[in-house]
N, CA, C and O of each residue as an XYZ file, in Angstrom:
640
protein
N     -22.427    -14.739    -11.570
C     -20.997    -14.988    -11.129
C     -20.383    -13.491    -11.130
O     -20.765    -12.563    -11.843
N     -19.342    -13.463    -10.168
C     -18.805    -12.232    -10.355
C     -17.763    -12.058    -11.188
O     -17.136    -13.084    -11.455
N     -17.372    -10.973    -11.713
C     -16.747    -10.750    -12.606
C     -15.435    -10.354    -12.206
O     -15.495     -9.731    -11.146
N     -14.010    -10.501    -12.742
C     -12.474    -10.057    -12.255
C     -12.592     -8.633    -12.963
O     -13.454     -8.257    -13.757
N     -11.568     -7.991    -12.494
C     -11.376     -6.763    -12.644
C      -9.688     -6.596    -12.670
O      -9.020     -6.750    -11.647
N      -9.133     -6.280    -13.902
C      -7.936     -6.486    -13.899
C      -6.850     -5.203    -12.685
O      -5.669     -5.244    -12.341
N      -7.982     -4.209    -12.363
C      -7.377     -3.017    -11.355
C      -7.338     -3.521    -10.258
O      -6.592     -2.972     -9.447
N      -8.079     -4.684     -9.833
C      -8.133     -5.346     -8.550
C      -6.951     -6.589     -8.433
O      -6.483     -7.075     -7.403
N      -6.673     -6.889     -9.713
C      -5.765     -7.740     -9.760
C      -4.223     -7.355     -9.669
O      -3.418     -8.115     -9.130
N      -3.823     -6.029    -10.271
C      -2.849     -5.384    -10.352
C      -2.758     -4.802     -9.055
O      -1.635     -4.871     -8.555
N      -3.749     -4.179     -8.298
C      -3.513     -3.510     -7.211
C      -3.153     -4.727     -5.857
O      -2.551     -4.476     -4.813
N      -3.669     -5.908     -6.237
C      -3.325     -6.922     -5.323
C      -1.828     -7.186     -5.509
O      -1.118     -7.133     -4.505
N      -1.324     -7.443     -6.606
C       0.109     -7.656     -6.925
C       0.819     -6.420     -6.089
O       1.587     -6.761     -5.189
N       0.668     -5.354     -6.265
C       1.555     -3.899     -5.974
C       1.220     -3.984     -4.335
O       2.050     -3.374     -3.660
N       0.356     -4.507     -3.723
C      -0.050     -4.614     -2.294
C       1.011     -5.439     -1.560
O       1.590     -5.123     -0.521
N       1.207     -6.887     -2.504
C       1.870     -8.071     -1.893
C       3.492     -7.460     -2.248
O       4.381     -7.460     -1.396
N       3.629     -7.087     -3.278
C       5.195     -6.646     -3.502
C       5.791     -5.602     -2.897
O       6.967     -5.540     -2.539
N       4.585     -4.422     -2.745
C       4.994     -3.276     -1.740
C       5.358     -4.066     -0.269
O       6.466     -3.961      0.257
N       4.530     -4.664      0.158
C       4.901     -5.119      1.649
C       5.804     -5.960      1.863
O       6.216     -6.150      3.007
N       6.296     -6.641      0.775
C       7.216     -7.548      0.828
C       8.634     -6.571      0.852
O       9.572     -6.674      1.642
N       8.493     -5.693     -0.159
C       9.776     -4.654     -0.054
C       9.850     -4.183      1.129
O      10.990     -4.248      1.589
N       8.684     -3.501      2.151
C       8.767     -3.229      3.141
C       9.661     -3.836      4.230
O      10.522     -3.270      4.903
N       9.215     -5.269      4.254
C       9.656     -6.260      5.087
C      11.252     -6.608      4.814
O      11.912     -6.920      5.805
N      11.895     -6.572      3.553
C      13.125     -6.739      3.388
C      13.736     -5.434      3.900
O      14.688     -5.558      4.671
N      13.257     -3.990      3.530
C      13.714     -3.128      4.005
C      13.887     -2.818      5.320
O      14.911     -2.283      5.746
N      12.804     -3.167      6.096
C      12.826     -3.045      7.516
C      13.875     -4.148      8.167
O      14.605     -3.867      9.118
N      13.848     -5.392      7.547
C      14.847     -6.112      8.147
C      16.466     -6.274      7.499
O      17.326     -6.937      8.078
N      16.682     -5.612      6.320
C      17.897     -6.374      5.870
C      18.531     -4.387      6.133
O      19.702     -4.270      6.495
N      17.909     -3.397      5.976
C      18.653     -2.213      5.774
C      18.340     -1.189      7.387
O      19.213     -0.874      8.195
N      16.847     -0.850      7.476
C      16.756     -0.166      8.863
C      16.919     -0.741     10.035
O      17.352      0.044     10.878
N      16.672     -2.197     10.544
C      17.324     -2.723     11.693
C      18.526     -2.888     11.710
O      18.874     -2.837     12.890
N      19.865     -3.160     10.690
C      20.988     -3.234     11.175
C      21.676     -1.513     11.194
O      22.659     -1.195     11.864
N      21.068     -0.782     10.501
C      21.475      0.479     10.643
C      21.425      1.521     12.006
O      22.133      2.478     12.320
N      20.460      0.989     12.540
C      19.797      1.515     13.827
C      20.540      1.037     14.714
O      21.199      1.748     15.471
N      20.537     -0.596     14.752
C      21.490     -0.920     15.926
C      22.968     -1.120     15.581
O      23.769     -1.832     16.186
N      23.192     -0.334     14.458
C      25.087     -0.046     14.546
C      25.019      1.415     14.190
O      25.696      1.786     13.231
N      24.263      2.317     14.864
C      24.270      3.744     14.709
C      25.514      4.420     15.219
O      26.041      5.422     14.736
N      26.010      3.544     16.542
C      27.551      4.223     16.961
C      28.409      4.330     15.802
O      29.443      4.972     15.988
N      28.165      3.716     14.326
C      29.554      3.642     13.222
C      29.009      4.834     12.760
O      29.918      5.390     12.145
N      28.064      5.484     12.731
C      27.533      6.456     11.719
C      27.155      7.848     12.295
O      26.616      8.714     11.607
N      27.525      8.027     13.807
C      27.403      9.129     14.636
C      28.414      9.487     15.023
O      29.223      8.561     15.077
N      28.865     10.591     15.395
C      29.974     11.248     15.790
C      29.386     12.179     16.953
O      28.819     13.260     16.789
N      29.686     11.413     18.367
C      29.479     12.373     19.631
C      28.088     12.200     20.251
O      27.766     12.768     21.294
N      27.250     11.358     19.531
C      25.989     11.424     19.725
C      25.650      9.643     19.699
O      25.384      8.920     18.739
N      25.785      9.324     21.148
C      25.700      7.528     21.069
C      24.160      7.070     22.057
O      23.638      7.498     23.086
N      23.966      6.375     21.424
C      22.675      5.676     21.849
C      23.019      4.388     22.145
O      23.666      3.638     21.414
N      22.364      4.021     23.754
C      22.226      2.772     23.771
C      21.454      2.001     23.588
O      20.343      2.511     23.440
N      21.471      0.718     23.500
C      21.086     -0.590     22.833
C      19.280     -0.563     23.014
O      18.527     -0.911     22.104
N      18.850     -0.118     24.260
C      17.823      0.239     24.499
C      17.056      1.084     23.777
O      16.070      0.677     23.164
N      17.475      2.472     23.779
C      17.196      3.425     23.153
C      17.125      3.331     21.377
O      16.371      3.976     20.648
N      18.294      2.186     20.920
C      18.031      1.951     19.558
C      16.763      0.875     19.383
O      16.198      0.646     18.314
N      16.452      0.280     20.644
C      15.393     -0.631     20.450
C      13.898      0.131     20.631
O      12.871     -0.303     20.109
N      13.959      1.311     21.442
C      13.075      1.665     21.039
C      12.473      2.655     19.942
O      11.279      2.843     19.709
N      13.448      3.175     19.394
C      13.324      3.453     17.639
C      12.924      2.588     16.906
O      12.102      2.757     16.006
N      13.514      1.447     17.237
C      12.915      0.219     16.093
C      11.498     -0.297     16.253
O      10.850     -0.716     15.294
N      11.116     -0.262     17.283
C       9.703     -0.433     18.021
C       8.606      0.484     17.459
O       7.474      0.101     17.161
N       8.987      1.515     17.369
C       8.319      2.889     16.545
C       8.254      2.330     15.362
O       7.135      2.084     14.910
N       9.051      2.109     14.844
C       9.149      2.003     13.236
C       7.997      0.730     12.904
O       7.049      0.782     12.121
N       8.488     -0.568     13.899
C       7.815     -1.710     13.754
C       5.928     -1.473     14.137
O       4.948     -2.009     13.618
N       6.021     -0.589     15.093
C       4.551     -0.332     15.389
C       4.237      0.661     14.331
O       3.123      1.158     14.499
N       4.794      1.044     13.429
C       3.963      1.942     12.211
C       3.843      0.709     10.958
O       2.719      0.499     10.503
N       4.729      0.106     10.554
C       4.636     -1.206     10.057
C       3.520     -1.935     10.090
O       2.992     -2.380      9.071
N       3.150     -2.082     11.075
C       2.160     -2.851     11.925
C       0.356     -2.482     10.917
O      -0.538     -3.232     10.525
N       0.551     -1.085     10.861
C      -0.534     -0.760      9.682
C      -0.477     -1.203      8.342
O      -1.496     -1.662      7.826
N       0.666     -1.119      7.663
C       1.011     -1.704      6.618
C       0.578     -3.435      6.620
O       0.020     -3.901      5.627
N       0.823     -4.114      7.556
C       0.703     -5.076      7.711
C      -0.757     -5.401      7.442
O      -1.216     -5.956      6.444
N      -1.501     -4.888      8.676
C      -3.272     -4.987      8.725
C      -3.439     -4.640      7.233
O      -4.171     -5.497      6.738
N      -3.032     -3.670      6.256
C      -4.055     -3.581      5.443
C      -3.593     -4.405      4.342
O      -4.327     -4.650      3.385
N      -2.184     -4.922      4.458
C      -2.290     -5.811      3.265
C      -2.823     -7.488      3.622
O      -3.164     -8.263      2.729
N      -2.813     -7.764      4.766
C      -3.648     -8.892      5.526
C      -5.053     -8.773      4.907
O      -5.461     -9.623      4.116
N      -5.782     -7.713      5.275
C      -7.252     -7.416      4.828
C      -7.265     -7.408      3.288
O      -8.149     -8.047      2.719
N      -6.347     -6.731      2.575
C      -6.337     -7.328      1.235
C      -6.141     -8.640      0.578
O      -6.728     -9.096     -0.403
N      -5.385     -9.060      1.163
C      -5.326    -10.396      0.918
C      -6.602    -11.312      1.163
O      -7.095    -12.097      0.353
N      -7.042    -11.033      2.501
C      -8.540    -11.862      2.913
C      -9.628    -11.657      1.737
O     -10.283    -12.553      1.206
N      -9.673    -10.233      1.441
C     -10.704     -9.862      0.248
C     -10.387    -10.731     -0.862
O     -11.084    -11.624     -1.344
N      -9.036    -10.275     -1.255
C      -8.930    -10.729     -2.802
C      -8.946    -12.424     -3.132
O      -9.314    -12.934     -4.190
N      -8.387    -13.209     -1.788
C      -8.532    -14.585     -2.068
C      -9.725    -15.060     -1.528
O      -9.805    -16.288     -1.486
N     -10.844    -14.314     -1.028
C     -12.391    -14.673     -0.651
C     -12.867    -14.561     -1.893
O     -13.165    -15.608     -2.468
N     -13.061    -13.181     -2.640
C     -13.145    -13.197     -3.876
C     -12.776    -14.109     -5.042
O     -13.571    -14.290     -5.964
N     -11.603    -14.670     -5.005
C     -11.086    -15.597     -5.823
C     -11.555    -17.100     -5.782
O     -11.633    -17.983     -6.636
N     -11.830    -17.027     -4.455
C     -12.216    -18.500     -4.162
C     -14.050    -18.542     -4.304
O     -14.751    -19.554     -4.296
N     -14.489    -17.136     -4.426
C     -15.935    -17.357     -5.053
C     -16.083    -17.608     -6.458
O     -16.923    -18.331     -6.995
N     -15.322    -17.042     -6.905
C     -15.296    -16.881     -8.661
C     -14.726    -18.438     -9.142
O     -15.007    -18.744    -10.301
N     -13.979    -19.400     -8.366
C     -13.886    -20.644     -8.458
C     -12.391    -20.752     -8.767
O     -12.091    -21.717     -9.470
N     -11.502    -20.033     -8.419
C     -10.195    -19.884     -8.696
C      -9.458    -20.360     -7.429
O      -8.852    -19.546     -6.732
N      -9.502    -21.638     -7.134
C      -8.563    -21.954     -6.061
C      -7.397    -23.065     -6.727
O      -7.375    -23.909     -7.623
N      -6.734    -22.670     -6.003
C      -5.218    -23.310     -5.800
C      -4.542    -23.543     -4.313
O      -4.699    -22.757     -3.378
N      -3.866    -24.599     -4.258
C      -3.408    -25.077     -3.092
C      -2.168    -24.513     -2.412
O      -1.855    -24.508     -1.222
N      -1.498    -24.002     -3.572
C      -0.282    -23.169     -3.174
C      -0.676    -21.610     -2.749
O      -0.150    -21.021     -1.805
N      -1.582    -21.113     -3.520
C      -2.022    -19.884     -3.185
C      -2.661    -19.989     -1.629
O      -2.497    -19.128     -0.765
N      -3.516    -21.386     -1.447
C      -4.370    -21.013     -0.272
C      -3.049    -21.217      0.925
O      -3.052    -20.252      1.688
N      -2.394    -21.818      1.122
C      -1.613    -22.056      2.151
C      -0.716    -21.509      2.435
O      -0.128    -21.762      3.486
N      -0.148    -20.190      1.235
C       0.909    -19.023      1.281
C       0.017    -17.912      1.752
O       0.509    -17.039      2.466
N      -1.267    -17.865      1.414
C      -2.057    -16.721      1.651
C      -2.516    -16.965      2.976
O      -2.864    -15.934      3.551
N      -2.647    -18.244      3.783
C      -2.987    -18.274      5.344
C      -2.204    -18.450      6.015
O      -2.512    -18.553      7.203
N      -0.586    -18.596      5.570
C       0.418    -18.023      6.071
C       0.835    -16.430      6.323
O       1.231    -15.780      7.290
N       0.552    -16.178      5.032
C       0.823    -14.479      5.185
C      -0.465    -13.915      6.251
O      -0.228    -13.113      7.154
N      -1.587    -14.369      6.034
C      -2.715    -13.872      7.160
C      -1.868    -14.197      8.719
O      -1.460    -13.332      9.494
N      -1.783    -15.347      8.850
C      -1.570    -15.749     10.225
C      -0.325    -15.113     10.961
O      -0.422    -14.448     11.993
N       0.949    -15.420     10.254
C       1.831    -14.350     10.291
C       2.128    -13.071     10.755
O       2.950    -12.778     11.623
N       1.182    -12.105      9.926
C       0.931    -11.033      9.460
C       0.110    -10.584     10.827
O       0.515     -9.583     11.418
N      -0.892    -11.214     11.276
C      -1.860    -10.993     12.041
C      -1.016    -11.316     13.749
O      -1.150    -10.566     14.716
N      -0.344    -12.348     13.739
C       0.958    -12.545     14.986
C       1.610    -11.353     15.151
O       1.560    -10.563     16.094
N       2.397    -11.303     13.846
C       3.124     -9.994     14.027
C       2.781     -8.660     14.420
O       3.418     -7.872     15.120
N       1.468     -8.514     13.754
C       0.960     -6.809     14.040
C       0.397     -7.011     15.293
O       0.480     -5.944     15.902
N      -0.171     -7.923     16.016
C      -1.472     -7.965     16.593
C      -0.701     -8.624     17.987
O      -1.139     -8.122     19.022
N       0.145     -9.442     18.149
C       0.898    -10.084     19.340
C       2.135     -9.828     19.476
O       2.373     -9.308     20.567
N       3.216    -10.008     18.681
C       4.636     -9.475     18.827
C       4.884     -8.083     19.050
O       5.504     -7.661     20.026
N       4.437     -7.425     18.215
C       4.735     -6.034     18.281
C       4.439     -5.219     19.602
O       5.177     -4.496     20.271
N       2.687     -5.692     19.804
C       2.397     -4.956     21.285
C       3.138     -5.418     22.352
O       3.483     -4.607     23.211
N       3.517     -6.866     22.473
C       3.815     -7.038     23.723
C       5.538     -6.606     23.453
O       6.156     -6.607     24.517
N       6.042     -6.392     22.731
C       7.602     -6.169     22.901
C       7.410     -4.438     23.247
O       8.087     -3.902     24.124
N       6.725     -3.928     22.694
C       6.386     -2.553     23.289
C       6.189     -2.466     24.602
O       6.788     -1.624     25.271
N       5.231     -3.420     25.187
C       5.097     -3.218     26.645
C       6.018     -3.534     27.313
O       6.255     -2.834     28.297
N       6.878     -4.703     27.029
C       7.944     -4.565     27.314
C       8.793     -3.600     27.719
O       9.106     -3.289     28.868
N       9.204     -3.070     26.497
C      10.057     -1.883     26.373
C       9.503     -0.580     27.100
O      10.139      0.456     27.293
N       8.297     -0.824     27.434
C       7.793      0.312     28.200
C       8.097      0.083     29.625
O       8.337      1.120     30.243
N       8.151     -1.086     30.349
C       8.629     -1.337     31.441
C       9.994     -1.097     31.961
O      10.266     -1.120     33.162
N      10.872     -0.857     30.977
C      12.048     -0.161     31.246
C      13.172     -1.245     30.417
O      13.054     -2.270     29.745
N      14.241     -0.429     30.859
C      15.600     -1.584     30.120
C      15.896     -2.690     30.523
O      16.444     -3.541     29.822
N      15.536     -2.852     31.854
C      15.748     -4.022     32.693
C      14.835     -5.338     32.199
O      15.352     -6.455     32.237
N      13.757     -5.202     31.836
C      12.825     -5.814     31.168
C      13.202     -6.455     29.756
O      13.054     -7.603     29.335
N      13.732     -5.330     29.185
C      14.354     -5.454     27.633
C      15.948     -6.603     27.791
O      16.588     -6.970     26.805
N      16.231     -6.910     28.957
C      17.313     -7.860     29.208
C      17.163     -9.344     29.643
O      18.085    -10.159     29.615
N      15.865     -9.603     30.057
C      15.284    -10.552     30.228
C      15.177    -11.847     29.122
O      15.213    -11.709     27.899
N      15.049    -13.013     29.782
C      15.145    -14.578     28.925
C      13.682    -14.172     28.062
O      13.631    -14.276     26.837
N      12.528    -13.702     28.881
C      11.417    -13.805     28.476
C      11.509    -12.673     26.892
O      10.905    -13.070     25.896
N      12.291    -11.318     26.826
C      12.132    -10.546     25.813
C      13.076    -11.172     24.979
O      12.784    -11.147     23.784
N      14.323    -11.831     25.344
C      14.702    -12.416     23.834
C      14.401    -13.441     23.476
O      14.969    -13.853     22.465
N      13.419    -14.279     24.113
C      12.432    -15.401     23.429
C      11.856    -14.769     22.603
O      12.026    -15.112     21.433
N      10.931    -13.573     22.907
C       9.919    -13.243     22.537
C      10.455    -12.473     21.101
O       9.985    -12.749     19.997
N      11.342    -11.633     21.292
C      12.024    -11.015     20.088
C      12.580    -11.798     18.793
O      12.516    -11.408     17.627
N      13.285    -13.301     19.399
C      13.745    -14.400     18.675
C      12.612    -14.859     17.743
O      12.819    -14.873     16.529
N      11.155    -15.320     18.362
C      10.055    -15.507     17.791
C       9.297    -14.517     16.904
O       8.531    -14.831     15.993
N       9.616    -13.269     17.296
C       8.990    -12.209     16.240
C       9.958    -12.370     15.131
O       9.361    -12.324     14.055
N      11.266    -12.545     14.995
C      12.181    -12.652     14.031
C      11.642    -13.676     13.026
O      11.568    -13.381     11.833
N      11.254    -14.907     13.502
C      11.286    -15.824     12.706
C       9.702    -15.626     11.983
O       9.559    -15.665     10.761
N       8.684    -15.435     12.831
C       7.243    -14.814     12.167
C       7.499    -13.760     11.338
O       6.567    -13.518     10.571
N       8.578    -12.962     11.225
C       8.459    -11.948     10.384
C       9.267    -12.772      8.668
O       9.006    -12.460      7.507
N       9.896    -13.460      8.996
C      10.495    -14.344      8.172
C       9.462    -15.082      7.007
O       9.295    -15.075      5.787
N       8.922    -15.686      8.169
C       7.602    -16.662      7.592
C       6.599    -15.642      6.699
O       6.011    -16.003      5.679
N       6.523    -14.266      7.304
C       5.532    -13.460      6.653
C       6.190    -12.951      5.171
O       5.475    -12.837      4.176
N       7.628    -12.664      5.155
C       8.230    -12.353      4.119
C       7.988    -13.373      2.924
O       7.515    -13.099      1.821
N       8.375    -14.486      3.341
C       8.359    -15.741      2.743
C       7.192    -16.115      1.671
O       7.280    -16.426      0.483
N       6.031    -15.965      2.554
C       4.813    -16.255      2.223
C       4.411    -15.032      1.534
O       3.631    -15.369      0.643
N       4.578    -13.800      1.535
C       4.281    -12.936      0.712
C       4.928    -13.116     -0.838
O       4.342    -12.924     -1.903
N       6.204    -13.509     -0.641
C       7.213    -13.901     -1.932
C       6.443    -15.046     -2.652
O       6.368    -15.065     -3.880
N       5.883    -15.984     -1.883
C       5.166    -17.037     -2.555
C       3.959    -16.920     -3.072
O       3.642    -17.426     -4.149
N       3.046    -16.109     -2.201
C       1.718    -15.979     -2.997
C       1.855    -14.778     -3.906
O       0.814    -14.598     -4.537
N       2.772    -13.930     -4.166
C       2.970    -12.951     -5.044
C       3.488    -13.923     -6.401
O       2.756    -13.923     -7.391
N       4.537    -14.600     -6.415
C       4.800    -15.171     -7.407
C       3.545    -16.482     -8.095
O       3.366    -16.746     -9.284
N       2.878    -17.075     -6.947
C       1.768    -18.267     -7.350
C       1.052    -17.141     -8.090
O       0.982    -17.484     -9.270
N       0.404    -15.766     -7.881
C      -0.491    -15.361     -8.275
C      -0.356    -14.880     -9.763
O      -1.202    -14.988    -10.650
N       1.001    -14.279     -9.847
C       1.495    -13.908    -10.993
C       1.790    -14.886    -12.317
O       1.744    -14.658    -13.526
N       2.083    -15.967    -11.608
C       1.644    -17.148    -12.712
C       0.139    -17.542    -13.101
O      -0.190    -17.774    -14.264
N      -0.806    -17.596    -11.931
C      -1.995    -17.754    -12.478
C      -2.554    -16.485    -13.529
O      -3.071    -16.662    -14.632
N      -2.386    -15.633    -13.095
C      -2.774    -14.386    -13.839
C      -2.235    -14.534    -15.356
O      -2.925    -14.172    -16.309
N      -1.083    -15.035    -15.488
C      -0.349    -15.348    -16.488
C      -1.187    -15.951    -17.533
O      -1.387    -15.437    -18.633
N      -1.640    -17.008    -17.149
C      -2.510    -18.305    -17.548
C      -3.703    -17.996    -17.998
O      -4.235    -18.622    -18.915
N      -4.384    -16.733    -17.240
C      -5.686    -16.760    -17.433
C      -5.872    -15.461    -18.701
O      -6.987    -15.189    -19.148
């Protein structure tokens, strides 16, 4: 039987909380500041398209964080499954975190960047608006699933 390692558990909680913190920071702080940069800059005006280019690059880089977190979730939860620690809430929230994180990092970000590279006109289309709206919903699902997974794993570790 496989043996648990407290550092593996602690690392898991750190990765979940750090990724959740990054999601919250990007959504609640970075995006509003970038898209309202005209209120903070004097004489240097960016149009909405260029603000989107900056945000696209930030989210592209965040994709690497998401991939790391998704990988850690998959490995950790597979290990916990093998040791017999199964929980429905953990399974559902981990599945949502993995699925929504993969959708965001491997589908939404690349497609948004592809449309941005086609020019400002492409970003004014209904297709882009719908894609962006769907990515925002997916990002919120990712955040919520990370939070639920963190809280539930913390509760289960406290019992152990």
